[in-house]
VOPAGU-2260 file (C-alpha; in pm, 1 decimal, decimal comma):
REM VOPAGU-2260
SITE   aa  ch    i         X         Y         Z
SITE  MET   A    0   -2786,3   -1621,5   -3642,3
SITE  THR   A    1   -2774,4   -1699,2   -3270,9
SITE  ILE   A    2   -2598,5   -2001,9   -3131,6
SITE  ALA   A    3   -2708,5   -2218,5   -2843,4
SITE  LEU   A    4   -2416,5   -2317,3   -2625,4
SITE  PRO   A    5   -2564,1   -2409,9   -2287,9
SITE  ASN   A    6   -2332,8   -2392,5   -1987,8
SITE  ARG   A    7   -2062,0   -2219,4   -2188,9
SITE  VAL   A    8   -1918,3   -1875,3   -2140,5
SITE  LEU   A    9   -1779,9   -1654,3   -2412,7
SITE  THR   A   10   -1416,4   -1765,1   -2396,5
SITE  GLU   A   11   -1523,9   -2129,5   -2411,0
SITE  ALA   A   12   -1714,7   -2068,5   -2733,3
SITE  ILE   A   13   -1412,4   -1949,1   -2928,4
SITE  GLY   A   14   -1069,6   -2095,2   -2994,1
SITE  PRO   A   15    -937,3   -2441,6   -2906,1
SITE  GLN   A   16   -1170,1   -2671,3   -2714,4
SITE  SER   A   17    -938,3   -2948,1   -2594,0
SITE  GLY   A   18    -584,8   -3067,4   -2546,1
SITE  ALA   A   19    -265,6   -2865,3   -2517,7
SITE  ALA   A   20    -406,5   -2585,9   -2733,7
SITE  LEU   A   21    -689,4   -2534,3   -2483,2
SITE  ARG   A   22    -440,0   -2516,7   -2194,3
SITE  LEU   A   23    -233,3   -2262,8   -2384,2
SITE  LYS   A   24    -544,1   -2056,2   -2456,9
SITE  GLN   A   25    -637,6   -2060,8   -2088,7
SITE  LEU   A   26    -287,6   -1955,4   -1983,5
SITE  VAL   A   27    -291,5   -1666,3   -2230,1
SITE  LEU   A   28    -637,5   -1561,2   -2106,7
SITE  VAL   A   29    -527,4   -1563,6   -1743,3
SITE  LEU   A   30    -216,3   -1355,9   -1814,7
SITE  ALA   A   31    -409,9   -1116,2   -2037,7
SITE  GLY   A   32    -683,2   -1087,1   -1775,1
SITE  ILE   A   33    -432,2    -993,0   -1504,7
SITE  VAL   A   34    -286,7    -723,5   -1730,3
SITE  VAL   A   35    -634,5    -591,0   -1817,0
SITE  LEU   A   36    -730,9    -577,9   -1448,4
SITE  ALA   A   37    -411,6    -392,6   -1357,3
SITE  VAL   A   38    -446,6    -139,7   -1639,5
SITE  ALA   A   39    -819,9     -86,9   -1582,6
SITE  ALA   A   40    -761,7     -17,8   -1213,1
SITE  LYS   A   41    -543,9     279,4   -1305,3
SITE  ILE   A   42    -785,0     432,9   -1556,9
SITE  ARG   A   43    -956,5     734,6   -1403,2
SITE  VAL   A   44   -1234,0     905,7   -1599,9
SITE  PRO   A   45   -1329,0    1252,3   -1471,1
SITE  MET   A   46   -1677,3    1237,3   -1320,4
SITE  TRP   A   47   -1886,6    1394,0   -1046,5
SITE  PRO   A   48   -1875,7    1343,2    -751,2
SITE  VAL   A   49   -1566,3    1121,0    -786,9
SITE  PRO   A   50   -1367,5     999,5   -1090,0
SITE  ILE   A   51   -1472,2     667,9   -1241,2
SITE  THR   A   52   -1214,4     391,7   -1215,7
SITE  MET   A   53   -1257,4     100,2   -1451,7
SITE  GLY   A   54   -1152,7    -176,2   -1213,8
SITE  THR   A   55   -1501,3    -302,9   -1136,3
SITE  PHE   A   56   -1592,3    -291,6   -1505,6
SITE  ALA   A   57   -1295,9    -517,9   -1582,1
SITE  VAL   A   58   -1365,9    -750,2   -1288,8
SITE  LEU   A   59   -1729,9    -805,0   -1379,1
SITE  SER   A   60   -1667,8    -833,3   -1753,2
SITE  ILE   A   61   -1383,6   -1082,9   -1709,8
SITE  GLY   A   62   -1595,0   -1285,6   -1467,7
SITE  ALA   A   63   -1873,6   -1312,6   -1723,0
SITE  ALA   A   64   -1647,4   -1376,8   -2021,4
SITE  TYR   A   65   -1414,9   -1624,5   -1849,8
SITE  GLY   A   66   -1655,6   -1822,0   -1635,4
SITE  ALA   A   67   -1630,9   -1905,9   -1266,8
SITE  ARG   A   68   -1325,1   -2132,1   -1276,2
SITE  LEU   A   69   -1099,4   -1941,4   -1515,4
SITE  GLY   A   70   -1220,4   -1611,0   -1373,3
SITE  PHE   A   71   -1132,4   -1730,3   -1022,5
SITE  VAL   A   72    -779,6   -1826,3   -1129,3
SITE  THR   A   73    -739,0   -1490,1   -1303,3
SITE  ILE   A   74    -859,1   -1277,6   -1012,1
SITE  LEU   A   75    -644,9   -1477,8    -768,7
SITE  GLY   A   76    -346,1   -1422,1    -996,7
SITE  TYR   A   77    -420,1   -1050,3    -993,3
SITE  MET   A   78    -443,3   -1050,2    -613,4
SITE  LEU   A   79    -114,8   -1240,9    -588,2
SITE  VAL   A   80      61,0    -988,6    -812,1
SITE  GLY   A   81     -71,0    -712,2    -587,6
SITE  ALA   A   82      17,5    -899,0    -269,5
SITE  VAL   A   83     385,4    -927,2    -362,2
SITE  GLY   A   84     402,4    -550,4    -398,8
SITE  PHE   A   85     326,1    -456,2    -757,7
SITE  ASP   A   86     124,2    -137,6    -806,8
SITE  VAL   A   87    -185,6    -292,4    -966,9
SITE  PHE   A   88    -476,4    -161,7    -757,7
SITE  ALA   A   89    -671,9     160,3    -806,7
SITE  GLY   A   90    -539,5     326,4    -491,6
SITE  SER   A   91    -202,4     158,2    -461,3
SITE  SER   A   92     128,1     327,1    -539,1
SITE  SER   A   93     499,2     259,2    -522,8
SITE  GLU   A   94     483,5     368,1    -157,4
SITE  ALA   A   95     159,7     190,1     -62,3
SITE  ALA   A   96     130,1    -158,2    -205,2
SITE  GLY   A   97     141,4    -524,2    -112,6
SITE  LEU   A   98     -35,3    -694,7     175,4
SITE  SER   A   99     -32,2    -388,5     398,2
SITE  TYR   A  100    -228,2    -195,9     134,8
SITE  MET   A  101    -464,0    -488,0      75,0
SITE  MET   A  102    -547,1    -507,3     446,4
SITE  GLY   A  103    -637,4    -137,8     455,3
SITE  GLY   A  104    -965,7      22,6     362,1
SITE  THR   A  105    -970,3    -147,9      21,1
SITE  GLY   A  106    -946,2    -499,8     162,5
SITE  GLY   A  107   -1317,1    -577,7     170,3
SITE  TYR   A  108   -1366,7    -459,5    -185,9
SITE  LEU   A  109   -1081,4    -682,0    -305,3
SITE  LEU   A  110   -1252,9    -979,6    -142,4
SITE  GLY   A  111   -1570,1    -866,2    -316,6
SITE  TYR   A  112   -1385,2    -873,8    -649,2
SITE  VAL   A  113   -1322,3   -1245,0    -600,5
SITE  LEU   A  114   -1684,7   -1315,3    -503,9
SITE  ALA   A  115   -1821,6   -1109,1    -792,9
SITE  THR   A  116   -1593,7   -1275,2   -1048,3
SITE  VAL   A  117   -1711,6   -1622,9    -948,9
SITE  ALA   A  118   -2077,1   -1516,8    -935,8
SITE  LEU   A  119   -2066,3   -1351,5   -1279,2
SITE  GLY   A  120   -1897,9   -1658,0   -1423,5
SITE  ALA   A  121   -2161,5   -1889,9   -1279,1
SITE  LEU   A  122   -2447,4   -1674,1   -1405,1
SITE  ALA   A  123   -2288,2   -1636,4   -1748,2
SITE  ALA   A  124   -2263,0   -2015,0   -1775,4
SITE  ARG   A  125   -2641,2   -2018,7   -1736,2
SITE  GLY   A  126   -2682,2   -1779,7   -2027,6
SITE  TRP   A  127   -2734,0   -1458,6   -1832,3
SITE  ASP   A  128   -2470,6   -1280,4   -2042,8
SITE  ARG   A  129   -2665,1   -1320,3   -2368,0
SITE  SER   A  130   -2932,1   -1055,8   -2312,6
SITE  PHE   A  131   -2915,9    -701,9   -2178,4
SITE  GLY   A  132   -3177,3    -757,7   -1907,6
SITE  LYS   A  133   -3027,2   -1069,3   -1751,9
SITE  MET   A  134   -2674,2    -936,5   -1787,8
SITE  ALA   A  135   -2775,4    -613,7   -1612,0
SITE  LEU   A  136   -2925,5    -815,8   -1325,8
SITE  ALA   A  137   -2612,8   -1032,1   -1302,1
SITE  LEU   A  138   -2399,7    -718,4   -1287,3
SITE  LEU   A  139   -2614,1    -572,9   -1009,5
SITE  ILE   A  140   -2565,8    -893,6    -812,0
SITE  GLY   A  141   -2192,7    -879,4    -876,9
SITE  ASN   A  142   -2174,4    -516,0    -772,4
SITE  ALA   A  143   -2359,1    -595,9    -450,6
SITE  LEU   A  144   -2107,3    -872,7    -381,2
SITE  ILE   A  145   -1830,2    -614,8    -411,1
SITE  TYR   A  146   -1995,2    -355,9    -188,7
SITE  LEU   A  147   -2116,6    -582,8      92,4
SITE  PRO   A  148   -1774,2    -703,9     211,5
SITE  GLY   A  149   -1625,0    -366,7     121,4
SITE  LEU   A  150   -1859,5    -173,1     347,8
SITE  ALA   A  151   -1845,7    -439,2     619,6
SITE  TRP   A  152   -1466,6    -415,6     626,7
SITE  LEU   A  153   -1474,2     -34,9     639,3
SITE  GLY   A  154   -1713,9     -50,5     933,1
SITE  GLN   A  155   -1498,3    -305,4    1112,1
SITE  LEU   A  156   -1178,4    -114,2    1042,6
SITE  TYR   A  157   -1287,9     239,7    1122,2
SITE  GLY   A  158   -1597,3     193,3    1337,7
SITE  TRP   A  159   -1966,6     192,8    1257,4
SITE  ASP   A  160   -2007,5     540,9    1403,8
SITE  LYS   A  161   -1823,5     676,6    1097,8
SITE  PRO   A  162   -2006,8     775,0     773,8
SITE  ILE   A  163   -1933,1     441,8     607,4
SITE  LEU   A  164   -2190,3     475,9     328,0
SITE  GLN   A  165   -2065,7     824,4     244,0
SITE  TRP   A  166   -1710,8     695,6     228,8
SITE  GLY   A  167   -1760,4     370,5      46,1
SITE  LEU   A  168   -2090,6     365,6    -144,7
SITE  THR   A  169   -2288,3     675,1    -238,4
SITE  PRO   A  170   -2012,3     869,5    -421,1
SITE  PHE   A  171   -1960,5     576,6    -657,6
SITE  LEU   A  172   -2318,4     489,2    -752,2
SITE  LEU   A  173   -2346,2     715,5   -1057,0
SITE  GLY   A  174   -2019,1     590,8   -1203,6
SITE  ASP   A  175   -2118,3     231,5   -1130,3
SITE  ALA   A  176   -2446,4     278,0   -1315,6
SITE  ILE   A  177   -2255,6     392,5   -1623,2
SITE  LYS   A  178   -2006,1     103,2   -1603,4
SITE  LEU   A  179   -2277,6    -155,8   -1549,3
SITE  THR   A  180   -2473,6     -26,6   -1847,2
SITE  LEU   A  181   -2164,5     -53,1   -2067,5
SITE  ALA   A  182   -2089,8    -406,7   -1949,5
SITE  ALA   A  183   -2453,7    -511,5   -1993,5
SITE  LEU   A  184   -2434,4    -394,7   -2354,8
SITE  LEU   A  185   -2088,5    -538,4   -2423,0
SITE  LEU   A  186   -2130,4    -908,2   -2342,3
SITE  PRO   A  187   -2451,1    -971,3   -2542,8
SITE  ALA   A  188   -2295,6    -779,3   -2832,8
SITE  LEU   A  189   -1988,7   -1004,0   -2822,6
SITE  TRP   A  190   -2211,7   -1311,8   -2824,0
SITE  ARG   A  191   -2386,6   -1178,0   -3134,8
SITE  LEU   A  192   -2047,5   -1133,8   -3300,9
SITE  VAL   A  193   -1957,4   -1493,6   -3217,3
SITE  GLY   A  194   -2287,8   -1611,4   -3362,5
SITE  THR   A  195   -2233,8   -1408,7   -3680,1
SITE  ALA   A  196   -1880,5   -1541,4   -3721,7
SITE  ARG   A  197   -2004,3   -1900,2   -3688,7
SITE  GLY   A  198   -2299,0   -1838,4   -3916,0
């Protein structure tokens, strides 16, 4: 059985729908989302030509599952945790963290995380997360929103005469294709589980 819940994202379709219980659910989701983002950023799967990190997978999936508003709060919370110096980003460490790290080569991609989270949430609210095809397209849009400011910042920071695409795009495309495929399968599958549980 499928369920029709227009303008709702996955987390809005389950659990409390109003009152204090809804606020508590949202708080738990935000905190859990920040933890998931931090853990996913540190996961490195061996792959050619570069290891796959799961940060973008978590960003895009949380954006779609949480929606634009809750996703925005969650990604901003994650950025704030990183800004105060916690080691929560893929390339950060105990020696390189905080605002100085965020303003380095990764800065544009972090901005892209915020844009992609909001975009995925908005598209999911329109039902794009309920089928593989539309979810895959939404994820491609989200990925582009990560790469565009990321590459622009690299060019601005290091100069456009440098091999910006070789540094910040082409080595990651194969891994991104795998992550996007997984995310495009995951969200519609979760919606089917919700429909089955309510049926």
